[in-house]
C-alpha positions as CSV (number, residue, x, y, z in Angstrom):
1,M,-5.7,-100.0,83.8
2,K,-3.0,-102.3,85.0
3,T,-0.5,-101.9,87.8
4,V,3.2,-102.9,87.4
5,K,2.5,-105.9,89.7
6,Q,-0.4,-107.1,87.5
7,L,1.7,-106.7,84.4
8,I,4.6,-108.6,85.9
9,T,2.3,-111.4,87.0
10,E,0.7,-111.7,83.5
11,L,4.0,-111.5,81.6
12,S,5.7,-114.1,83.9
13,E,3.5,-116.7,82.2
14,Y,5.3,-116.3,78.9
15,P,8.9,-117.3,77.9
16,E,11.4,-114.7,79.0
17,D,12.8,-114.3,75.4
18,M,9.4,-113.6,73.8
19,I,9.3,-110.0,72.4
20,V,6.7,-107.5,73.5
21,V,5.1,-105.0,71.1
22,T,2.4,-102.3,71.1
23,N,0.1,-101.1,68.3
24,G,1.5,-98.7,65.8
25,Y,-0.1,-95.3,65.2
26,E,-2.3,-96.2,62.3
27,G,-1.4,-99.9,61.9
28,G,1.3,-102.4,62.3
29,F,3.2,-102.8,65.5
30,R,6.2,-101.1,67.2
31,D,8.7,-102.1,69.8
32,I,8.1,-101.2,73.5
33,R,9.9,-98.0,74.4
34,E,12.0,-97.5,77.5
35,P,9.8,-96.9,80.6
36,E,9.2,-93.3,81.4
37,E,7.5,-92.0,84.5
38,L,4.9,-89.3,84.1
39,V,1.9,-87.7,85.8
40,L,-1.6,-88.3,84.5
41,V,-5.1,-87.0,85.1
42,L,-7.4,-90.0,84.7
43,D,-10.4,-89.6,82.4
44,Y,-9.4,-86.1,81.5
45,N,-10.5,-86.6,77.8
46,R,-13.7,-88.4,78.6
47,G,-16.2,-87.9,75.7
48,A,-13.4,-87.3,73.2
49,W,-13.6,-90.7,71.5
50,W,-10.6,-89.9,69.2
51,M,-8.3,-89.4,72.1
52,G,-7.0,-91.6,74.9
53,P,-9.0,-91.0,78.1
54,H,-6.0,-89.9,80.2
55,E,-3.8,-86.8,79.8
56,E,-0.3,-86.1,80.9
57,V,0.2,-83.0,83.1
58,E,3.1,-81.3,84.8
59,E,3.3,-82.3,88.5
60,Y,3.3,-78.6,89.4
61,H,0.2,-77.8,87.3
62,T,-2.0,-75.8,89.6
63,E,-5.3,-75.7,87.7
64,I,-5.9,-79.4,88.5
65,S,-6.0,-80.6,92.1
66,D,-3.3,-83.0,93.2
67,A,-6.0,-85.5,94.2
68,R,-6.8,-86.0,90.5
69,K,-3.1,-86.7,89.5
70,V,-1.6,-90.1,89.5
71,K,1.9,-91.3,88.7
72,A,2.2,-93.7,85.8
73,I,4.8,-95.4,83.6
74,K,4.6,-95.1,79.8
75,I,6.3,-97.8,77.7
């Protein structure tokens, strides 16, 4: 996992006009999307190798303790 501060530091080493992409669903690459704030439960899908380890939840979701929820930015 990376924080915003870590990502800014790493990206500052590259030219400002260089494009940034992410992996496509099954191949290729796609443009970075607009940042979106969300709430995650870390390691929620542990053991499900076909899924990403973290899962989005509603902030008011009561079945999961607030201590397990973290705010994140999706790009």
